[in-house]
RODO-2510 file (C-alpha; in nm, 4 decimals, decimal comma):
residues 414
     n   res          X          Y          Z
     1     m     6,9963    16,4874     2,7420
     2     s     6,9456    16,6494     3,0264
     3     p     6,6483    16,5415     3,2264
     4     k     6,4035    16,8113     3,1529
     5     g     6,4772    16,7428     2,7373
     6     k     6,4249    16,3525     2,8373
     7     r     6,0522    16,4849     2,9988
     8     i     5,9642    16,6646     2,6835
     9     f     6,0841    16,3957     2,4710
    10     a     5,8219    16,1340     2,6752
    11     w     5,5734    16,3676     2,6193
    12     v     5,6020    16,4529     2,2422
    13     m     5,5651    16,0903     2,2188
    14     a     5,2953    16,0159     2,4194
    15     a     5,0953    16,2818     2,2504
    16     l     5,1662    16,1121     1,8778
    17     m     5,0918    15,7739     2,1025
    18     a     4,7876    15,9644     2,1534
    19     l     4,6832    16,1009     1,8284
    20     m     4,8391    15,7335     1,6213
    21     f     4,5291    15,5450     1,8262
    22     v     4,3054    15,8413     1,8309
    23     v     4,3139    15,9208     1,4798
    24     p     4,1340    15,5624     1,3478
    25     y     3,9255    15,6154     1,6410
    26     l     3,7976    15,9426     1,4862
    27     s     3,7228    15,7610     1,1779
    28     f     3,5637    15,5100     1,3184
    29     a     3,3503    15,7106     1,5200
    30     a     3,2563    15,9368     1,1702
    31     h     3,2023    15,5814     0,9708
    32     a     2,9638    15,4880     1,2857
    33     d     2,8002    15,8151     1,2237
    34     d     2,7491    15,7483     0,8445
    35     g     2,6035    15,3700     0,9282
    36     e     2,3590    15,5695     1,1433
    37     l     2,2309    15,7463     0,8216
    38     v     2,2290    15,4184     0,6283
    39     e     2,0472    15,2368     0,9052
    40     e     1,8171    15,5341     0,8908
    41     d     1,8038    15,4481     0,4698
    42     s     1,7459    15,0449     0,5348
    43     y     1,4278    15,1212     0,7705
    44     s     1,1768    15,1644     0,4522
    45     e     1,3170    14,8551     0,3169
    46     e     1,3042    14,6634     0,6135
    47     s     0,9152    14,7333     0,6839
    48     d     0,8322    14,6708     0,3029
    49     y     1,0492    14,3502     0,4252
    50     s     0,8341    14,3006     0,6869
    51     d     0,4652    14,4057     0,5216
    52     e     0,5517    14,1450     0,2695
    53     k     0,6263    13,8911     0,4720
    54     s     0,2758    13,9638     0,6239
    55     q     0,1270    13,9335     0,3506
    56     i     0,2829    13,6390     0,2765
    57     t     0,1319    13,4793     0,5613
    58     d    -0,1858    13,5722     0,5212
    59     l    -0,1774    13,4218     0,1216
    60     n    -0,0084    13,0548     0,3066
    61     a    -0,3615    13,1195     0,5005
    62     k    -0,6491    13,1394     0,1671
    63     y    -0,4554    12,8644    -0,0089
    64     k    -0,4369    12,6354     0,2979
    65     e    -0,8260    12,7026     0,3308
    66     l    -0,8495    12,6766    -0,0608
    67     q    -0,6768    12,3370    -0,0799
    68     k    -0,8889    12,2396     0,2243
    69     k    -1,2352    12,3128    -0,0198
    70     q    -1,0585    12,0844    -0,2914
    71     n    -1,0331    11,8462    -0,0621
    72     e    -1,3996    11,8418     0,0037
    73     i    -1,5443    11,8809    -0,2962
    74     q    -1,3369    11,5764    -0,4088
    75     q    -1,4831    11,3829    -0,0704
    76     q    -1,8527    11,4742    -0,2264
    77     i    -1,7813    11,3581    -0,5509
    78     n    -1,6086    10,9918    -0,3928
    79     k    -1,8661    10,9829    -0,2258
    80     a    -2,1237    10,8844    -0,4899
    81     k    -2,2130    10,5589    -0,5590
    82     g    -2,2001    10,4297    -0,9266
    83     e    -2,0749    10,5435    -1,2519
    84     k    -2,3632    10,7854    -1,3341
    85     e    -2,4393    10,9018    -0,9932
    86     k    -2,0247    10,9947    -0,9935
    87     k    -2,0720    11,2008    -1,3264
    88     i    -2,3606    11,3687    -1,1638
    89     a    -2,1564    11,5049    -0,9027
    90     i    -1,9161    11,5881    -1,1189
    91     k    -2,1280    11,8144    -1,2860
    92     q    -2,2342    11,9573    -1,0002
    93     q    -1,8939    12,0854    -0,8835
    94     i    -1,7217    12,0875    -1,1484
    95     e    -1,7084    12,5349    -1,1345
    96     g    -1,5817    12,4535    -0,7492
    97     q    -1,3125    12,2894    -0,8237
    98     i    -1,2404    12,4950    -1,1815
    99     g    -1,2793    12,8561    -0,9469
   100     a    -1,0790    12,7298    -0,6390
   101     t    -0,7950    12,5852    -0,8588
   102     t    -0,8267    12,9436    -1,0494
   103     e    -0,7325    13,0901    -0,7199
   104     q    -0,4964    12,8923    -0,5972
   105     i    -0,2841    12,9586    -0,9078
   106     e    -0,3660    13,3085    -0,8402
   107     i    -0,2697    13,3326    -0,5176
   108     l     0,1054    13,1459    -0,6157
   109     t     0,1356    13,3845    -0,8671
   110     q     0,0745    13,6467    -0,6198
   111     r     0,3559    13,4580    -0,3599
   112     i     0,5983    13,3989    -0,6126
   113     s     0,6109    13,7791    -0,6772
   114     l     0,6646    13,8960    -0,2867
   115     l     0,8716    13,6468    -0,2450
   116     e     1,0941    13,7857    -0,5572
   117     d     1,0798    14,1140    -0,4112
   118     n     1,2126    13,9629    -0,0277
   119     i     1,4569    13,8327    -0,2524
   120     s     1,5223    14,1294    -0,4154
   121     i     1,5524    14,3639    -0,0801
   122     k     1,7848    14,1333     0,0730
   123     e     2,0379    14,1052    -0,1922
   124     k     2,0645    14,4606    -0,1794
   125     e     2,0686    14,4615     0,2537
   126     l     2,3541    14,2017     0,1866
   127     a     2,5400    14,4555    -0,0657
   128     k     2,5254    14,7050     0,2129
   129     k     2,6362    14,4867     0,4795
   130     q     2,8718    14,3316     0,3068
   131     g     3,0077    14,6806     0,2470
   132     e     3,0162    14,7903     0,6161
   133     i     3,2081    14,5180     0,7123
   134     n     3,4495    14,5588     0,4500
   135     e     3,5023    14,9578     0,5679
   136     n     3,5371    14,8636     0,9574
   137     f     3,7927    14,5858     0,8667
   138     e     4,0105    14,7996     0,6794
   139     l     3,9537    15,0441     1,0191
   140     f     4,0534    14,7782     1,2088
   141     r     4,3300    14,7043     0,9928
   142     k     4,4645    15,0413     0,9884
   143     r     4,4470    15,0656     1,3728
   144     m     4,6553    14,7423     1,3816
   145     r     4,9280    14,8737     1,1667
   146     a     4,9299    15,1806     1,3363
   147     m     5,0609    14,9783     1,6441
   148     y     5,3057    14,7612     1,4743
   149     m     5,4396    15,1131     1,2982
   150     a     5,4771    15,2512     1,6623
   151     g     5,6999    14,9508     1,7024
   152     g     5,8190    14,8104     2,1020
   153     n     5,7826    15,1666     2,2414
   154     a     5,4198    15,1468     2,1442
   155     s     5,2946    14,8137     2,3580
   156     t     5,0464    14,8974     2,5882
   157     l     5,2505    14,7613     2,8942
   158     g     5,5462    14,9963     2,7552
   159     l     5,3927    15,2825     2,7182
   160     v     5,2159    15,3039     3,0285
   161     l     5,5270    15,1204     3,2302
   162     g     5,7795    15,4428     3,0351
   163     a     5,5893    15,6909     3,2391
   164     e     5,8418    15,9339     3,4206
   165     n     5,5955    16,0715     3,6829
   166     y     5,2087    15,9934     3,8269
   167     s     5,0270    16,2541     3,5760
   168     q     5,1814    16,0601     3,3073
   169     f     5,1099    15,7557     3,3828
   170     l     4,7440    15,8723     3,4421
   171     m     4,6840    15,9920     3,1459
   172     r     4,8397    15,6788     2,9318
   173     t     4,6193    15,4870     3,1110
   174     e     4,3599    15,6781     3,0168
   175     v     4,4643    15,6536     2,6370
   176     v     4,5267    15,3120     2,6831
   177     s     4,1896    15,2641     2,8519
   178     r     4,0207    15,4682     2,6021
   179     v     4,2418    15,2662     2,2833
   180     a     4,0844    14,9405     2,3732
   181     q     3,7365    15,0043     2,4454
   182     h     3,7637    15,1126     2,0761
   183     d     3,9368    14,8357     1,9401
   184     q     3,6678    14,6244     2,1642
   185     s     3,3430    14,7760     2,0294
   186     l     3,5308    14,7438     1,6338
   187     i     3,5338    14,3804     1,7177
   188     d     3,1885    14,3494     1,8179
   189     k     3,0669    14,5463     1,5943
   190     l     3,1957    14,2850     1,3324
   191     t     3,0957    13,9589     1,4861
   192     k     2,7692    14,1193     1,4775
   193     e     2,7776    14,2155     1,1139
   194     k     2,9178    13,9148     1,0238
   195     k     2,6441    13,6958     1,2257
   196     e     2,3355    13,9621     1,0323
   197     l     2,5651    13,9015     0,6771
   198     e     2,5034    13,5268     0,7444
   199     a     2,1417    13,5437     0,8714
   200     i     2,0556    13,7501     0,5342
   201     k     2,2464    13,4691     0,3523
   202     q     2,0107    13,1743     0,4689
   203     e     1,6627    13,4477     0,4451
   204     i     1,7991    13,4669     0,0869
   205     q     1,8446    13,1179     0,0413
   206     a     1,4768    13,0148     0,1989
   207     d     1,2949    13,2423     0,0519
   208     k     1,4517    13,1306    -0,3082
   209     a     1,3255    12,7764    -0,2351
   210     s     0,9534    12,8618    -0,1896
   211     v     0,9898    13,0362    -0,5205
   212     m     1,1123    12,7177    -0,6964
   213     d     0,8569    12,5275    -0,4530
   214     d     0,5647    12,7514    -0,5841
   215     k     0,6665    12,7341    -0,9652
   216     t     0,6383    12,3321    -0,9156
   217     e     0,3671    12,3677    -0,7554
   218     m     0,1804    12,6096    -1,0106
   219     d     0,2945    12,3734    -1,2777
   220     t     0,0435    12,1489    -1,0843
   221     k    -0,2165    12,3616    -1,0202
   222     k    -0,2334    12,4201    -1,4123
   223     q    -0,2412    12,0757    -1,5093
   224     e    -0,5680    12,0113    -1,2387
   225     l    -0,7142    12,3443    -1,4515
   226     d    -0,6588    12,2198    -1,7862
   227     g    -0,7906    11,8849    -1,6542
   228     q    -1,0970    12,0141    -1,4868
   229     k    -1,1628    12,2618    -1,7723
   230     a    -1,1653    11,9722    -2,0300
   231     v    -1,3861    11,7381    -1,7805
   232     a    -1,6544    12,1507    -1,7698
   233     q    -1,6388    12,1528    -2,1833
   234     k    -1,8014    11,8398    -2,2070
   235     q    -2,0642    11,8507    -1,9657
   236     i    -2,3969    12,0518    -2,1189
   237     q    -2,6467    12,1148    -1,8958
   238     d    -2,8667    11,7937    -1,7775
   239     m    -3,1960    11,8886    -1,7500
   240     a    -3,3131    11,5536    -1,6100
   241     e    -3,1190    11,5444    -1,3874
   242     m    -3,2234    11,9113    -1,2799
   243     e    -3,5854    11,8404    -1,2434
   244     k    -3,5018    11,5244    -1,0478
   245     q    -3,3169    11,7154    -0,7926
   246     f    -3,5941    11,9509    -0,7802
   247     l    -3,8531    11,7520    -0,7446
   248     a    -3,7237    11,6044    -0,4691
   249     n    -3,6400    11,8943    -0,3071
   250     k    -3,9166    12,0332    -0,4223
   251     d    -4,0309    12,2740    -0,1086
   252     a    -3,6780    12,3295    -0,0255
   253     l    -3,5865    12,4784    -0,3811
   254     q    -3,9801    12,6778    -0,4022
   255     k    -3,8564    12,8243    -0,1265
   256     q    -3,4789    12,9267    -0,2967
   257     m    -3,5905    13,0911    -0,6109
   258     k    -3,8152    13,3366    -0,4192
   259     q    -3,5601    13,4226    -0,2206
   260     v    -3,3977    13,4361    -0,5438
   261     q    -3,6971    13,6467    -0,6802
   262     a    -3,7273    13,8779    -0,4371
   263     t    -3,3705    13,9425    -0,4333
   264     i    -3,3522    13,9943    -0,7985
   265     d    -3,6858    14,2324    -0,7783
   266     a    -3,5468    14,4899    -0,4964
   267     i    -3,2693    14,4954    -0,7929
   268     y    -3,4474    14,5860    -1,0456
   269     a    -3,6106    14,8035    -0,8387
   270     e    -3,3174    15,0307    -0,7847
   271     i    -3,2465    15,0062    -1,1430
   272     n    -3,5528    15,1002    -1,3013
   273     k    -3,5672    15,4680    -1,0642
   274     n    -3,4698    15,7013    -1,3408
   275     a    -3,5831    15,4223    -1,6469
   276     a    -3,8343    15,6489    -1,7714
   277     n    -3,5505    15,9108    -1,8596
   278     i    -3,3723    15,7349    -2,0464
   279     p    -3,4898    15,5757    -2,3814
   280     y    -3,4650    15,2010    -2,5335
   281     v    -3,1404    15,2038    -2,7729
   282     g    -3,3679    15,0909    -3,0134
   283     g    -3,3791    14,7722    -3,2159
   284     q    -3,3593    14,3710    -3,2009
   285     m    -3,1339    14,1415    -2,9800
   286     g    -2,8834    13,9620    -3,0408
   287     w    -2,7652    13,6547    -3,0008
   288     p    -2,6418    13,5791    -2,6288
   289     a    -2,3891    13,3059    -2,6830
   290     p    -2,2504    13,3023    -3,0280
   291     s    -2,0776    12,9833    -3,0407
   292     l    -2,3881    12,8172    -2,8554
   293     a    -2,6914    12,7125    -3,0009
   294     q    -2,9124    12,4865    -2,7916
   295     v    -3,1230    12,6000    -2,5946
   296     s    -3,1608    12,3245    -2,3146
   297     s    -3,5132    12,4696    -2,1179
   298     n    -3,7178    12,7431    -2,2303
   299     f    -3,8857    13,0299    -2,0812
   300     g    -4,1920    12,9518    -1,8858
   301     y    -4,3468    12,6867    -1,6678
   302     r    -4,1718    12,3550    -1,6461
   303     f    -4,0798    12,0683    -1,4291
   304     s    -4,4647    11,9509    -1,4936
   305     g    -4,5624    12,3303    -1,3793
   306     s    -4,3326    12,3385    -1,0424
   307     d    -4,1247    12,5305    -1,1387
   308     f    -4,1871    12,8797    -1,3778
   309     h    -3,8165    12,9816    -1,5838
   310     t    -3,7402    13,3514    -1,5848
   311     g    -3,5274    13,2663    -1,9042
   312     i    -3,3737    13,0492    -2,1569
   313     d    -3,1231    12,8387    -2,0842
   314     i    -2,8322    12,8334    -2,3893
   315     t    -2,5816    12,5481    -2,3750
   316     g    -2,4072    12,3108    -2,5950
   317     s    -2,0521    12,1230    -2,6318
   318     g    -1,7647    12,2968    -2,5059
   319     a    -2,0086    12,5113    -2,3776
   320     y    -1,7866    12,5858    -2,0639
   321     g    -1,5360    12,9217    -2,0873
   322     a    -1,7677    13,0588    -2,3927
   323     s    -1,7942    13,3843    -2,4150
   324     i    -2,1496    13,5512    -2,3379
   325     v    -2,1752    13,8876    -2,5180
   326     a    -2,3759    14,1848    -2,4836
   327     a    -2,7448    14,1165    -2,6687
   328     n    -2,8061    14,5199    -2,6774
   329     t    -2,5413    14,8145    -2,6625
   330     g    -2,6541    14,9543    -2,2878
   331     t    -2,4665    15,0035    -1,9221
   332     v    -2,3785    14,6997    -1,6893
   333     a    -2,6251    14,7713    -1,4223
   334     f    -2,5097    14,5643    -1,1817
   335     v    -2,2631    14,2233    -1,1102
   336     n    -2,2853    13,9784    -0,8515
   337     t    -1,9648    13,7562    -0,8251
   338     a    -2,0958    13,6471    -0,4467
   339     v    -2,1579    13,2544    -0,5120
   340     t    -2,3164    12,9698    -0,3048
   341     p    -2,3030    12,6595    -0,4603
   342     g    -2,5724    12,5186    -0,5509
   343     y    -2,7676    12,8569    -0,4599
   344     g    -2,9718    13,0185    -0,6828
   345     y    -2,7771    13,2248    -1,0208
   346     g    -2,4707    13,2357    -0,9150
   347     k    -2,2363    13,5278    -1,0797
   348     y    -2,4311    13,7219    -1,3372
   349     l    -2,4852    14,0367    -1,4717
   350     i    -2,7849    14,2621    -1,5875
   351     v    -2,7716    14,5254    -1,8333
   352     d    -2,9653    14,8600    -1,9092
   353     h    -3,0635    14,8880    -2,2302
   354     g    -3,2979    15,1781    -2,1672
   355     g    -3,6652    15,2332    -2,1826
   356     g    -3,6799    14,9804    -1,8332
   357     i    -3,5816    14,7161    -2,1082
   358     s    -3,2512    14,5081    -1,9770
   359     t    -3,1289    14,1607    -1,9941
   360     l    -2,9605    13,9240    -1,7128
   361     y    -2,7146    13,6924    -1,7767
   362     a    -2,6342    13,4229    -1,5242
   363     h    -2,4139    13,1226    -1,3829
   364     c    -2,1479    13,2880    -1,5489
   365     s    -1,7778    13,1304    -1,4586
   366     a    -1,6172    13,4710    -1,5083
   367     i    -1,7582    13,8472    -1,5602
   368     t    -1,5195    14,0843    -1,7664
   369     a    -1,7685    14,3622    -1,7533
   370     s    -1,7859    14,6122    -1,4942
   371     v    -1,9990    14,8058    -1,3223
   372     g    -2,1380    15,1672    -1,4965
   373     q    -1,9292    15,0442    -1,8092
   374     t    -2,1407    15,0850    -2,1498
   375     v    -2,1057    14,7780    -2,3932
   376     s    -2,2005    14,7954    -2,7373
   377     r    -2,3784    14,4813    -2,9080
   378     g    -2,1603    14,1701    -2,9144
   379     e    -1,9697    14,2570    -2,6891
   380     k    -1,7857    14,0123    -2,4498
   381     i    -1,8927    14,0577    -2,1175
   382     a    -1,8434    13,7274    -1,9580
   383     e    -1,7887    13,3830    -1,9897
   384     v    -2,0417    13,0563    -1,9666
   385     g    -2,0139    12,8561    -1,5912
   386     s    -2,2383    12,6663    -1,3980
   387     t    -2,2775    12,8440    -1,1018
   388     g    -2,5432    12,8546    -0,8392
   389     w    -2,8123    12,5751    -0,9146
   390     s    -2,6444    12,4384    -1,1955
   391     t    -2,6215    12,0713    -1,3335
   392     g    -2,3697    12,1712    -1,6407
   393     p    -2,1902    12,4663    -1,7929
   394     h    -2,4750    12,7354    -1,9270
   395     v    -2,5973    13,0525    -1,9413
   396     h    -2,9398    13,1583    -1,8154
   397     f    -3,0971    13,4290    -2,0118
   398     e    -3,3375    13,7285    -1,9565
   399     v    -3,5007    13,9725    -2,0951
   400     r    -3,7054    14,2084    -1,8017
   401     l    -3,9489    14,5322    -1,8517
   402     n    -3,9949    14,7744    -1,6184
   403     g    -3,8220    14,4426    -1,4113
   404     k    -4,1146    14,2085    -1,5425
   405     a    -3,9733    13,9009    -1,6911
   406     q    -4,0155    13,9033    -2,0921
   407     n    -3,9947    13,5935    -2,3393
   408     p    -3,6569    13,6623    -2,4569
   409     v    -3,6916    13,5247    -2,7660
   410     s    -3,9382    13,7792    -2,8776
   411     y    -3,6889    13,9980    -2,8678
   412     l    -3,4186    13,8486    -3,0241
   413     s    -3,3298    13,8802    -3,4204
   414     k    -3,4151    13,5982    -3,6181
***
């Protein structure tokens, strides 16, 4: 072959080698572009994952605070000296225990749901990452296959040293340099993706373990709740103990009662602004606690005339959690769910029946009606509890006319 022919042949081989190496490189570049799109798609998932992790952290803090509250309640019970005092302490604290345990179960339920969402997100990410690794590894295999198919002439050293002149040497050196950079970039990407894959697997395993722990904890809390409710069901309002507490702290409790009534009066003043425009629904009222019959405290003065009771207290065996129903058709005008243990009415609601007549249901464990809701006579609106100042589960039932307390018995059907 003539020298000129050899030079042409060498240039052709160099071009072929460049194409052979550049084609996989272009393929990788296209794949990298696709990868950028994938990362954009996964951004929202990563954001959701981060948000849910933050929510889980908040729930963990709330759960610990509730557990601290539970421990404090138990300490109060444990401080009681003697069996009688302990029973009284349990009566006073059982509502707080039930409330805290119920909230803990709700938190565990939310936490399990969030963790399961996290697992789902990470499993999708795992599958996507595995797909990226498989694609990049296939590119790397094609690159190695191209080198092998080129044979001995395709070796890096042979390609460079086989140059017939300085210009060709520079061109081949540039090709080899770019190919080497591409190979290293591909290897680095595979290494990084492998580490990310392992990290995702570890996160999934950690979340799965947390779900199992939370489910076990929730089973324990449900058993605690069942036990607490069983204790509460055996209790009834202890008026002798309530009188003892009142007389022992007479000044403080009378001051508290005035504060409570001032709050109630302000609420009724707001409710009764339009009372004259709405007529009374009519008819006598029904019994507000269908499964309970015992009146533990009547309307009027009690505790040797030291306290005026603005309603009647209804209790009985199995009182805790019993249904409280609307005494007559009306609109829920007010709901209070903020509770200070040992203070006031606890959880309560007011139903407006028109004509300035309304009913109030206090010391509830739960309220199932909401402000603005129209309720029918006999419709469930709450559940009996022992929130606020109470010595056992009961419903405090009031009837008011233009905000002034009336004897409920006069309004109840015989």
